[in-house]
C-alpha positions as CSV (number, residue, x, y, z in Angstrom):
1,M,50.9,-13.6,-94.1
2,K,48.8,-13.4,-91.0
3,E,50.8,-16.3,-89.4
4,R,54.1,-14.6,-90.3
5,S,52.9,-11.3,-88.6
6,V,51.9,-13.3,-85.5
7,N,55.2,-15.0,-85.4
8,I,57.1,-11.7,-85.7
9,L,55.1,-10.3,-82.8
10,K,55.7,-13.4,-80.7
11,N,59.5,-13.1,-81.2
12,L,59.7,-9.4,-80.4
13,P,61.3,-8.4,-77.1
14,L,59.0,-7.3,-74.4
15,S,60.1,-3.6,-74.7
16,R,59.4,-3.5,-78.4
17,K,56.0,-5.1,-77.8
18,M,55.2,-2.4,-75.3
19,L,56.3,0.1,-77.9
20,V,53.9,-1.4,-80.4
21,I,51.1,-1.2,-77.9
22,Y,52.0,2.4,-77.1
23,I,51.9,3.4,-80.8
24,S,48.7,1.5,-81.6
25,C,46.8,2.3,-78.4
26,V,48.0,5.8,-77.7
27,I,49.7,7.5,-80.6
28,V,47.4,6.3,-83.4
29,P,44.1,6.9,-81.4
30,V,45.3,10.4,-80.4
31,M,46.1,11.3,-84.1
32,I,42.7,10.0,-85.2
33,L,41.0,11.9,-82.4
34,S,42.9,15.0,-83.3
35,I,41.8,14.8,-86.9
36,F,38.2,14.1,-85.8
37,Y,38.3,16.9,-83.3
38,Y,39.5,19.4,-85.9
39,H,36.8,18.3,-88.4
40,I,34.0,18.4,-85.8
41,S,35.2,21.7,-84.3
42,K,35.5,23.4,-87.7
43,T,32.0,22.1,-88.8
44,G,30.5,23.2,-85.4
45,I,32.1,26.7,-85.5
46,Q,31.0,27.2,-89.1
47,R,27.5,26.0,-88.4
48,Q,27.2,28.3,-85.3
49,E,28.6,31.3,-87.2
50,K,26.2,30.7,-90.0
51,K,23.4,30.4,-87.5
52,D,24.5,33.6,-85.8
53,L,24.6,35.4,-89.2
54,E,21.1,34.2,-90.1
55,S,19.9,35.5,-86.8
56,A,21.6,38.9,-87.4
57,V,19.9,39.1,-90.8
58,V,16.5,38.4,-89.2
59,K,17.1,41.0,-86.5
60,S,18.3,43.5,-89.2
61,E,15.3,42.8,-91.3
62,N,13.0,43.4,-88.4
63,S,14.7,46.6,-87.4
64,I,14.6,48.0,-91.0
65,Q,11.1,46.9,-91.4
66,S,10.1,48.6,-88.2
67,I,11.6,51.9,-89.5
68,M,9.8,51.5,-92.8
69,D,6.5,50.7,-91.1
70,K,6.9,53.9,-89.0
71,T,7.6,55.9,-92.2
72,V,4.5,54.4,-93.9
73,L,2.5,55.2,-90.8
74,V,3.6,58.8,-90.9
75,R,2.9,58.9,-94.7
76,E,-0.6,57.6,-94.3
77,L,-1.4,59.7,-91.3
78,I,-0.6,62.9,-93.1
79,A,-1.9,61.8,-96.5
80,Y,-5.3,61.0,-95.1
81,D,-5.4,63.7,-92.4
82,S,-8.7,65.8,-93.0
83,E,-7.2,68.9,-91.4
84,V,-4.2,68.8,-93.6
85,A,-6.5,68.4,-96.6
86,D,-8.6,71.4,-95.5
87,I,-5.5,73.5,-95.2
88,L,-4.2,72.5,-98.6
89,A,-7.6,73.3,-100.1
90,I,-7.9,76.9,-98.7
91,D,-8.9,79.4,-101.2
92,G,-9.0,83.2,-101.3
93,E,-8.8,83.9,-97.6
94,S,-7.3,86.9,-95.9
95,E,-3.6,87.2,-95.6
96,K,-4.0,86.7,-91.8
97,S,-6.0,83.5,-92.4
98,L,-3.5,82.2,-94.9
99,I,-0.6,82.8,-92.5
100,K,-2.5,81.1,-89.8
101,A,-3.3,78.2,-92.1
102,S,0.4,77.9,-93.1
103,N,1.4,77.8,-89.4
104,S,-1.3,75.2,-88.7
105,L,0.2,73.1,-91.4
106,D,3.7,73.3,-89.8
107,S,2.3,72.5,-86.4
108,K,0.4,69.5,-87.8
109,A,3.5,68.1,-89.4
110,L,5.9,69.1,-86.6
111,P,5.3,65.9,-84.4
112,Y,6.2,63.7,-87.3
113,K,9.3,65.7,-88.2
114,T,10.8,65.4,-84.7
115,N,11.2,61.6,-84.8
116,D,14.5,59.9,-84.8
117,F,14.5,58.5,-88.3
118,L,13.1,61.1,-90.7
119,E,15.3,63.8,-92.2
120,S,12.6,65.9,-93.6
121,L,8.8,66.0,-94.3
122,R,7.5,68.1,-97.2
123,I,4.2,68.7,-98.9
124,Y,4.2,70.0,-102.5
125,T,1.1,71.8,-103.7
126,K,-0.1,74.1,-106.5
127,N,-2.3,76.2,-104.2
128,P,-1.1,79.8,-104.8
129,Y,-2.6,81.1,-101.6
130,L,-0.5,79.2,-99.1
131,Y,2.6,81.0,-97.9
132,S,5.9,79.1,-98.0
133,S,6.7,77.4,-94.7
134,T,8.9,74.6,-93.3
135,V,6.6,71.9,-94.6
136,H,4.9,73.6,-97.5
137,R,6.6,73.6,-100.9
138,R,5.6,74.8,-104.3
139,M,4.8,72.1,-106.8
140,S,7.1,73.8,-109.2
141,E,10.1,72.8,-107.1
142,L,9.2,69.2,-107.4
143,E,8.4,69.4,-111.1
144,K,12.0,70.7,-111.7
145,T,13.4,67.4,-110.4
146,G,11.5,65.3,-113.0
147,W,10.7,62.7,-110.4
148,I,7.0,62.6,-111.2
149,E,7.6,61.8,-114.8
150,K,10.6,59.4,-114.1
151,Y,8.7,57.3,-111.5
152,G,5.3,57.6,-113.1
153,L,3.5,58.7,-110.0
154,K,-0.2,58.1,-110.4
155,S,-3.3,58.7,-108.2
156,G,-3.1,56.7,-105.0
157,S,0.4,55.3,-105.8
158,Y,3.8,55.9,-104.2
159,C,7.4,55.6,-105.2
160,V,10.6,55.1,-103.3
161,F,14.1,56.1,-104.6
162,L,17.5,57.2,-103.6
163,N,18.2,60.9,-103.5
164,R,20.9,63.3,-102.4
165,D,19.9,66.2,-100.2
166,D,18.8,68.8,-102.7
167,E,18.0,71.5,-100.2
168,T,21.1,71.9,-98.0
169,E,23.4,70.8,-100.8
170,R,25.0,68.1,-98.5
171,T,26.0,65.9,-101.2
172,N,27.3,63.3,-98.8
173,L,23.8,62.8,-97.3
174,I,22.0,60.1,-99.2
175,M,18.3,59.7,-98.5
176,L,15.6,57.2,-99.3
177,S,12.9,59.5,-100.6
178,M,9.2,58.5,-100.6
179,L,6.6,60.3,-102.8
180,R,2.9,59.9,-102.1
181,K,-0.2,61.8,-103.4
182,T,-2.5,63.1,-100.7
183,R,-6.1,62.4,-100.2
184,A,-7.1,66.0,-100.8
185,S,-6.0,66.2,-104.4
186,D,-3.7,64.6,-106.9
187,T,-2.0,68.0,-107.1
188,N,-0.7,67.6,-103.5
189,I,2.3,65.3,-103.1
190,L,3.8,64.3,-99.8
191,R,7.5,63.7,-99.6
192,L,9.3,61.9,-96.8
193,D,13.1,61.7,-96.6
194,L,14.8,58.8,-94.7
195,P,18.6,59.0,-94.5
196,T,20.4,55.8,-95.4
197,A,22.8,56.5,-92.5
198,V,19.9,55.7,-90.2
199,L,19.4,52.4,-91.9
200,S,23.1,51.7,-91.8
201,R,23.1,52.3,-88.0
202,E,20.3,49.8,-87.6
203,L,22.3,47.2,-89.6
204,E,25.5,47.9,-87.6
205,T,23.8,46.9,-84.3
206,N,23.5,43.3,-85.7
207,A,26.6,43.1,-87.9
208,I,28.8,40.8,-85.8
209,K,29.7,37.8,-87.9
210,G,29.6,39.4,-91.4
211,S,28.7,42.3,-93.6
212,I,24.9,43.1,-93.9
213,Y,23.4,45.0,-96.8
214,L,20.1,46.6,-97.6
215,V,19.4,46.4,-101.3
216,D,16.6,47.8,-103.5
217,E,14.5,45.9,-106.0
218,N,17.4,46.0,-108.5
219,N,19.8,44.5,-105.8
220,R,21.7,47.8,-105.6
221,I,23.2,48.5,-102.2
222,I,21.6,51.5,-100.5
223,A,22.8,50.8,-96.9
224,L,25.4,48.6,-95.3
225,A,27.2,47.6,-92.1
226,A,30.6,46.0,-91.8
227,P,31.3,43.3,-89.1
228,E,32.9,44.3,-85.9
229,N,36.6,45.1,-86.3
230,G,36.3,44.6,-90.0
231,S,35.2,46.1,-93.3
232,A,32.4,45.3,-95.8
233,E,33.2,43.4,-99.0
234,H,31.1,45.8,-101.0
235,S,30.2,49.5,-101.0
236,E,27.1,51.6,-101.5
237,G,25.8,51.7,-105.1
238,E,27.2,48.3,-106.1
239,T,24.9,45.6,-107.4
240,L,24.9,42.6,-105.2
241,G,24.3,39.2,-106.8
242,L,22.0,37.0,-104.8
243,D,22.9,33.8,-106.6
244,A,26.3,33.5,-104.9
245,P,26.9,30.6,-102.6
246,D,26.1,31.0,-98.9
247,T,24.0,34.1,-99.6
248,I,21.4,34.8,-96.9
249,Y,18.6,37.3,-97.4
250,R,15.1,38.3,-96.2
251,E,12.8,40.4,-98.2
252,L,11.0,43.4,-96.7
253,D,7.2,43.8,-96.8
254,F,7.8,47.4,-97.7
255,P,9.2,48.8,-99.9
256,R,8.4,46.0,-102.3
257,G,11.5,44.2,-103.6
258,Y,13.8,45.6,-100.9
259,K,16.0,43.0,-99.1
260,V,18.4,42.6,-96.2
261,V,21.3,40.5,-97.5
262,S,24.5,39.0,-96.0
263,R,27.0,36.4,-97.0
264,Y,28.7,33.7,-95.0
265,F,32.4,33.2,-95.5
266,P,33.7,30.0,-93.8
267,N,37.3,31.3,-93.7
268,R,36.2,33.9,-91.1
269,S,36.1,31.1,-88.5
270,E,39.6,29.9,-89.1
271,Y,41.3,32.1,-86.5
272,V,38.9,30.8,-83.8
273,L,39.6,27.2,-84.9
274,E,43.3,27.9,-84.9
275,A,43.2,29.0,-81.3
276,Q,41.2,26.0,-80.2
277,T,43.4,23.7,-82.2
278,M,46.6,25.1,-80.6
279,Q,45.1,24.5,-77.1
280,F,44.1,20.9,-78.1
281,I,47.7,20.3,-79.4
282,L,49.2,21.5,-76.2
283,V,47.0,19.1,-74.2
284,V,47.7,16.2,-76.5
285,L,51.5,16.8,-76.2
286,F,51.3,16.9,-72.5
287,I,49.3,13.6,-72.5
288,L,51.8,12.0,-74.9
289,L,54.7,13.1,-72.8
290,L,53.2,11.9,-69.6
291,S,52.1,8.5,-71.1
292,T,55.6,8.1,-72.6
293,V,57.2,8.5,-69.2
294,I,54.8,6.1,-67.6
295,I,55.0,3.5,-70.3
296,Y,58.8,3.6,-70.2
297,L,59.0,3.1,-66.4
298,I,56.4,0.3,-66.5
299,T,58.2,-1.4,-69.4
300,K,61.6,-1.2,-67.8
301,S,60.2,-2.6,-64.5
302,L,58.4,-5.5,-66.3
303,T,61.3,-6.3,-68.6
304,N,63.7,-6.6,-65.7
305,K,61.4,-8.8,-63.7
306,M,60.4,-11.0,-66.6
307,N,64.0,-11.5,-67.7
308,K,64.8,-12.8,-64.2
309,L,61.8,-15.2,-64.3
310,T,62.7,-16.3,-67.8
311,A,66.2,-17.2,-66.7
312,C,64.9,-19.1,-63.7
313,T,62.5,-21.0,-66.0
314,V,65.3,-22.0,-68.3
315,K,67.3,-23.3,-65.4
316,I,64.3,-25.3,-64.1
317,Q,64.0,-26.8,-67.6
318,R,67.6,-28.0,-67.3
319,G,66.9,-29.5,-63.9
320,I,68.7,-26.7,-62.0
321,F,66.5,-25.5,-59.1
322,E,68.1,-22.2,-58.0
323,P,66.1,-19.4,-56.3
324,V,65.6,-16.2,-58.3
325,D,66.9,-12.8,-56.9
326,E,64.0,-11.1,-55.1
327,S,65.8,-7.8,-54.4
328,D,63.5,-5.8,-56.8
329,A,60.6,-8.2,-56.9
330,G,58.2,-5.8,-55.2
331,E,54.9,-6.7,-53.6
332,D,52.7,-6.7,-56.8
333,E,51.5,-9.8,-58.6
334,I,54.9,-10.5,-60.2
335,G,56.4,-10.1,-56.7
336,V,54.0,-12.7,-55.5
337,L,55.2,-15.0,-58.4
338,F,58.8,-14.4,-57.4
339,H,58.1,-15.5,-53.8
340,G,56.0,-18.5,-55.0
341,V,58.7,-19.6,-57.4
342,N,61.4,-19.4,-54.8
343,D,59.3,-21.2,-52.3
344,A,58.5,-23.9,-54.8
345,V,62.2,-24.3,-55.7
346,C,63.3,-24.5,-52.1
347,K,60.5,-27.0,-51.4
348,I,61.4,-29.1,-54.4
349,N,65.1,-29.2,-53.4
350,S,64.1,-30.1,-49.9
351,L,61.7,-32.8,-51.1
352,I,64.3,-34.2,-53.5
353,N,66.8,-34.5,-50.6
354,E,64.1,-36.0,-48.4
355,V,63.2,-38.6,-51.1
356,Y,66.7,-39.7,-51.7
357,A,67.4,-39.8,-48.0
358,E,64.2,-41.8,-47.4
359,R,65.1,-44.3,-50.1
360,I,68.5,-44.9,-48.5
361,K,67.2,-45.1,-44.9
362,N,63.8,-46.7,-45.2
363,A,63.1,-50.0,-46.8
364,E,59.5,-50.2,-46.0
365,A,57.6,-51.9,-48.8
366,E,54.5,-50.8,-50.4
367,K,53.5,-47.8,-48.3
368,A,56.9,-46.2,-48.5
369,R,56.9,-46.6,-52.2
370,Y,53.6,-44.9,-52.6
371,Q,54.7,-42.1,-50.3
372,M,57.8,-41.6,-52.4
373,E,55.7,-41.5,-55.6
374,L,53.4,-39.0,-54.1
375,S,56.2,-36.8,-52.9
376,A,57.8,-37.0,-56.4
377,L,54.4,-36.0,-57.8
378,Q,54.3,-33.0,-55.5
379,A,57.9,-31.9,-56.2
380,R,57.5,-32.4,-59.9
381,V,57.1,-29.3,-62.0
382,D,56.5,-30.0,-65.7
383,P,59.1,-27.9,-67.6
384,H,56.9,-27.9,-70.7
385,F,53.9,-26.6,-68.9
386,M,56.0,-24.1,-66.9
387,F,57.7,-22.7,-70.0
388,N,54.4,-22.3,-71.8
389,V,52.8,-20.5,-68.9
390,F,55.7,-18.1,-68.4
391,E,55.9,-17.4,-72.1
392,V,52.2,-16.8,-72.4
393,M,52.3,-14.6,-69.3
394,R,55.1,-12.5,-71.0
395,M,53.0,-12.3,-74.2
396,K,49.9,-11.3,-72.4
397,V,51.7,-8.4,-70.7
398,V,52.0,-6.9,-74.1
399,K,48.7,-7.9,-75.6
400,R,46.2,-7.4,-72.8
401,G,47.7,-5.4,-70.0
402,D,48.2,-5.9,-66.3
403,K,44.7,-7.2,-65.3
404,E,45.0,-10.3,-67.4
405,L,48.6,-10.8,-66.3
406,A,47.6,-10.5,-62.7
407,A,44.9,-13.2,-63.2
408,V,47.4,-15.6,-64.8
409,I,50.0,-15.0,-62.1
410,K,47.4,-15.5,-59.4
411,E,46.5,-19.0,-60.7
412,I,50.1,-20.0,-61.1
413,S,50.7,-18.9,-57.6
414,K,47.8,-21.1,-56.5
415,I,49.3,-24.1,-58.2
416,F,52.8,-23.5,-56.6
417,R,51.4,-23.0,-53.2
418,M,49.2,-26.1,-53.4
419,L,52.3,-28.1,-54.5
420,I,54.4,-27.0,-51.6
421,S,51.7,-27.3,-49.0
422,W,51.4,-31.1,-49.0
423,N,50.3,-31.8,-45.5
424,S,48.1,-34.9,-46.2
425,D,48.0,-37.7,-48.8
426,T,44.2,-37.3,-49.1
427,V,42.0,-34.3,-49.7
428,T,38.4,-33.6,-50.2
429,L,37.1,-33.3,-53.8
430,D,36.5,-29.6,-53.1
431,E,40.2,-29.1,-52.3
432,E,41.2,-31.2,-55.3
433,M,39.0,-29.0,-57.5
434,K,40.7,-25.8,-56.3
435,F,43.9,-27.1,-57.9
436,V,42.1,-28.3,-61.0
437,D,40.3,-24.9,-61.4
438,A,43.6,-23.0,-61.2
439,F,45.1,-25.4,-63.8
440,L,42.1,-25.0,-66.1
441,K,42.2,-21.2,-65.9
442,I,45.8,-21.2,-67.1
443,Q,45.4,-23.8,-69.9
444,P,43.7,-21.5,-72.4
445,Y,46.8,-19.2,-72.2
446,S,49.2,-22.2,-72.2
447,I,47.9,-23.5,-75.5
448,D,47.0,-20.0,-76.8
449,D,43.3,-20.7,-77.2
450,E,41.1,-18.3,-75.2
451,E,38.0,-19.6,-77.0
452,M,38.3,-23.1,-75.7
453,N,35.1,-24.6,-74.3
454,I,35.6,-25.7,-70.7
455,S,32.8,-27.1,-68.6
456,V,33.1,-28.1,-65.0
457,S,30.3,-29.4,-62.8
458,V,30.6,-30.7,-59.3
459,S,27.5,-31.4,-57.1
460,D,27.4,-30.1,-53.6
461,D,27.1,-33.5,-52.0
462,A,30.2,-34.7,-53.8
463,Q,32.5,-31.9,-52.6
464,R,33.1,-33.5,-49.1
465,C,34.2,-36.9,-50.5
466,L,37.8,-37.9,-49.8
467,L,40.3,-39.2,-52.5
468,P,44.0,-39.3,-53.0
469,K,45.5,-35.9,-53.8
470,M,46.0,-35.1,-57.5
471,S,44.1,-38.2,-58.6
472,V,41.8,-36.0,-60.7
473,Q,44.5,-33.5,-61.7
474,V,46.5,-36.1,-63.5
475,F,43.6,-37.1,-65.7
476,V,42.9,-33.4,-66.4
477,E,46.5,-32.7,-67.3
478,N,46.7,-35.7,-69.6
479,A,43.6,-34.5,-71.4
480,F,45.4,-31.3,-72.3
481,L,49.0,-32.5,-72.6
482,H,48.3,-35.6,-74.8
483,G,44.9,-34.6,-76.4
484,L,43.9,-31.0,-76.7
485,E,47.3,-29.6,-77.4
486,N,47.5,-31.7,-80.6
487,I,44.5,-30.1,-82.2
488,S,44.2,-26.5,-83.5
489,D,40.7,-25.4,-82.9
490,N,37.2,-26.2,-81.5
491,R,38.8,-27.6,-78.3
492,C,36.3,-28.9,-75.7
493,F,36.9,-30.2,-72.2
494,S,34.4,-31.2,-69.5
495,L,34.6,-32.6,-66.0
496,D,31.6,-33.9,-64.0
497,A,31.5,-35.2,-60.4
498,H,28.3,-36.3,-58.6
499,I,26.9,-38.9,-56.3
500,E,25.1,-41.9,-58.0
501,D,24.0,-45.1,-56.3
502,E,26.0,-44.1,-53.2
503,K,29.2,-43.9,-55.3
504,L,31.3,-40.9,-56.3
505,V,31.3,-40.7,-60.1
506,I,34.0,-38.6,-61.8
507,T,34.0,-38.2,-65.6
508,V,36.7,-36.4,-67.6
509,C,36.1,-35.9,-71.3
510,D,37.9,-34.1,-74.2
511,N,37.7,-34.0,-78.0
512,G,41.5,-34.1,-78.6
513,C,43.5,-36.3,-80.9
514,G,42.5,-39.4,-78.9
515,I,44.4,-42.6,-77.9
516,D,45.2,-45.5,-80.2
517,E,44.0,-49.0,-79.3
518,E,47.5,-50.2,-78.4
519,T,48.0,-47.5,-75.9
520,L,44.4,-48.0,-74.5
521,A,45.2,-51.6,-73.9
522,K,48.3,-50.7,-72.0
523,I,46.4,-48.2,-69.8
524,R,43.7,-50.7,-69.0
525,N,46.3,-53.3,-68.1
526,G,48.1,-50.9,-65.8
527,E,51.3,-50.8,-67.9
528,P,53.4,-47.6,-67.9
529,I,53.2,-45.4,-70.9
530,E,56.3,-43.7,-72.3
531,S,55.9,-40.1,-73.3
532,K,58.3,-37.5,-74.5
533,K,56.4,-34.9,-72.5
534,G,56.8,-36.8,-69.3
535,G,54.2,-37.3,-66.5
536,M,53.5,-39.4,-63.5
537,G,50.9,-41.1,-65.5
538,I,47.7,-42.9,-65.0
539,K,49.5,-45.9,-63.7
540,N,50.6,-44.0,-60.6
541,V,47.1,-42.7,-60.0
542,L,45.6,-46.1,-60.3
543,S,48.1,-47.5,-57.9
544,R,47.3,-44.9,-55.3
545,L,43.5,-45.4,-55.8
546,K,44.0,-49.2,-55.3
547,Y,46.0,-48.6,-52.2
548,Y,43.5,-46.1,-50.7
549,F,40.3,-47.9,-51.7
550,E,41.6,-51.5,-51.6
551,D,40.4,-52.4,-55.1
552,D,36.9,-51.1,-54.4
553,Y,36.9,-48.7,-57.4
554,T,36.1,-48.8,-61.1
555,F,38.2,-47.2,-63.9
556,R,37.0,-47.0,-67.4
557,I,38.6,-45.3,-70.5
558,T,37.3,-45.0,-74.0
559,S,38.6,-43.0,-77.0
560,V,37.4,-42.1,-80.5
561,P,40.3,-40.0,-82.1
562,Y,39.3,-36.3,-82.7
563,T,35.8,-37.0,-81.4
564,E,35.9,-38.0,-77.7
565,T,38.2,-39.4,-75.1
566,K,36.4,-40.2,-71.8
567,I,37.7,-41.4,-68.4
568,K,35.2,-42.4,-65.7
569,L,36.1,-43.1,-62.1
570,I,33.6,-44.7,-59.8
571,L,34.8,-44.5,-56.2
572,P,33.5,-45.5,-52.8
573,I,32.2,-42.5,-50.7
574,K,34.5,-41.6,-47.8
575,Y,34.3,-38.6,-45.5
576,E,36.6,-37.2,-42.9
C-alpha cells in the first residue's frame, strides 16, 4: 500500500504535486490551527470571565460586609452607650427634664441616623416618662408586630429579618431590620433598618460579568444586581439553590448564614468569541488567497521551465544534442542550469566534431589515442545519470522546496562546468575531488536514498598531488552505477586519500552488490567490460595512468558481494 502511494505521487504531474503540497502544508495546518485557536480562545475567555466573576463576588462580599460591619458598630455603640442607658432609665422627673432627656436621646442618635446606609434608628422602651420623639418609640408598638415572639429575642441576642416600611407605608421599600436589646434593660430594644436597595446598589457596582445576589440563611434572595446591559436570572424573594453547577458564593461574617452568590454561564462569552473568530477567519481567508496566488505563479513558472529541461533531457538520451530555449530561463538556479545545459550541449557538439576531425586528420599513435579517449570522456554525459538527476530534481521541487532544489542544481552545474572547462589532461587531487564532491552530493537524490552513509577523507599533503583528470571519478561512478544502485538500503561509500611511504594512496570502497570472479579477472587483466549502463570503464583509466606514470603505479581490486568492494591506487607523487 505504501509503495503504491509513493508510486502514485511519483507519477503525478508537477502542478498536482504542488497542489498536494499546498493542501497538506497550508490548507490542513490552517484548518487545524483554526480549530485549535477556537478551542483555546473559548477556554481562555471562559476562564477569564469566571475569574472576573469570582473577583466581582469577592468585591461585593467585602462591600456588603463593610456595610454590615458599620451597622453592627452603630448597634453596639448605642446599645452600650451609658448616656443612652441613663436617659432610658429616667424616672419621675419634671416635665421640663423629661423633654430635655427626650431631646438628648434624639441628639445622641442623630449622628448615626445621618449616615448613607441606615433608613431609620429606633429605640423601643416601656418607660412611661419619656416623651415620644424621632428615636424613642413605645414598646407597645413593637409588641404589635409580634417580632419578639417570632424571632425569640432573648437577653443579649439579636435578630435580622426582612421587613417592609411599617411607618411611612411605603410598601415598595424593603428593609433589613435588626433588633437588639440594650445594655440598660431587657425592656429596651434597639431597631436598625437597612434598605435592601442600598445593598443592591453595592452589588451593582461589581455586577459586570453576571448577576450577583445577597441571600439569607435560607438562601432567599434579599438583594440583587443584574449584569451591565442585562437582567438578572432570578428576582427578590426567590430561593436560590447553591448546588447548581458553576455557582460561586462567599459567606458573610455577619449576619450569620448570609451569602453573596453568583453563577457563571459559559454561553455569555459566545458573542465575544464570535467576534474574535470572525476576525481570525478574515485573516485566514486573506492568507489563503495570497498563498494561492503565490503558489500558482511559482508552480506555473517551475512547470514551464521543468518541461523544457525534461524535453532536453529526453533528446540527450536519444543522442540529440540541441540547446534548450532560454527565453524565459531567468537568473535563478534553474536559469543557471539552463545556461549550463546549453553550454554543455554546445561544447559536446564541438568536441564531437573536433574528435571526428582529429581522427581523420591526425594519425599520431598512442598519445593521440589517449587524447581522443580523454576528450570523449569529457564530452560524455551519461543519459542514465542525467535522467535520474533531472527526475529527482523535479520530485524534490514538490517534496522539499526551493532550497533543496537549488542545492541539487548547484552541484549539477558544477559537474557541467567542470566537463566543459577541460584545459589540461592532468589536475591536482584537490581539483579532482571538487568534481567527485559534486557527484557525491547528487548521488543520494539520484538513487533516492538520502540516508546513505558517505565518507570522504583527503589529507592536506595529498591535495597538491597531480594525476590524470577523472581517474578517481570513474571509480566513484562505477561504485554507484554497478554496485550501490543494485541494493535497497544500508548503502555505504568511502573514499580515502593520503600520503604513505612517499606514495599517494587512494582507496575507494562500497558495500554494493559486488563483482563476480570472472569480471574481476577481466578487470585485473585490463580487458574491457561490457555494460548495459555504458561507461568509459576502468580500462581507460588504467591506460591513462600507465601513460602518465609509465607503469610506476599499483592497482588492486577486491570484492565480496554485498559486503565490500575495494579499489586501491598507489601512485607516485608528482607536483606542478
